[in-house]
N, C-alpha and C positions, 0 to 999 in steps of 0.2 A: 505494500500499499504505499501511495505517497505520501509525504508528508504533510501536504494541504489537501487531503483527499476529504471531500464532503459527501455525507450520505445523500442521497436521491429522495427526495421528497415530491410528492405528485401534487396537481394545482388541486386535485379533488381533497387530500389530505391538508393541504394550506387552507383551503376554504372550510372544511368543516373546523380546523382550529380556531379560526378567525371567527367562526358562526357562535364557537363554545365561549371566545374569549368576550364576544358582546352579549351573549345572554347565558351567563353563569347557571339559571335554573333549568337550561334546556332539557339536561338530562333527567331532571325530576319529572319535567313534563311529559316527557316521553314515557317515563312510567306510569305516569298517572293514565295517559292516553291506552297504553297498552291494558292498564288494569280495567277500564271502561270494555274493552271487547273480548280479551282473551283470559285474563287471568279470573276464571270463573272457577266454582266449585264444581264438581258434576255430582248429579243424583245418579249413583249406581243402578237403584232399584228401578228407576224410571227408565234407564237405559236399556236395563235387562228386559223389562217390559215391551218397550219399541221392537226390539230385536224379535221378540218371541211373536209380535203381532205383525211383522212384515209376511206380504204375500209375495210368492215366487212369480217371478216375471215370467212371461212367455215366451219363447224362442224367437219368436218373430213377432216383435211390439206391435206393427199396424194391423197385423191379419186377424180378423174377428173369429172369434170362436164358432167352429162348424159343429152342428149338433147332430 
């Protein structure tokens, strides 16, 4: 390695670093937004009921049932 070697930093990394410097609460806002949609507790018994009540799909979806 040369004496004056500098590690490469992409424009995207520079942008994110600048954004975090401007808005220090950004990571907490991201976590709060994620908690709204994704961090939910799962009702296991309801999920089991949904799976048990599932109806099998026909081999060809658009064909009507012949009698």
